[in-house]
Residue, then its C-alpha position, 0 to 999 in steps of 0.5 A: m974142511n972135506n976135500y972133495v975129488v970129483t969123479n965120473i962114475r957109471l949107474f944103471e939106470e935103474d939105480y941111478l933113478r933109486l937114487k936121485e929119488e932118495a936125495a928128492k926125498k931127503r931135500t939132498s944132493l945125489s952125491a949126498v945120498i951115494r957119500e952116505k952109503i958108500g960111507k958106512k962102515k961094516i959092523s960086526k957080527e959082535d956089535r950086531i948081536n949088542m946092537l939086540l940084546n941093547l935095544k929096551t924090551d919094552w916094545f909096545t912105544d913106534k920108536d922102539y920097534q922102529e930102531y928093532k926094525k933099522i937094524r934087522k934091515s941092516w944086517g940083510k942075509n946075515l941073518k940068515k948065516y948068524n942063525w938066526 
C-alpha cells in the first residue's frame, strides 16, 4: 500500500485549469494527474533512439503512427539538441 503525504502547492491559475481539464477528460482526480506527471522518469538519449528504432516500419497502421507521435512529443525541444 502506498503512503501518501498531504501537502499544499501553489499553481498558476492557467496551469491549475489545464490540469483540472485533463483530470476531467481522464475521469480521474487532480491529484492523480499531478502524481502521473511528476512520477514520469527522464529518458536517456540512448533509450530515445532505441524507442524510435524499435518502432514498426509499417507506417500504414494508425497505432504505429500514434506511438511515433507520442515518442516525438516526449522528446520535446531535445530533438534539436540531438540534431534530429
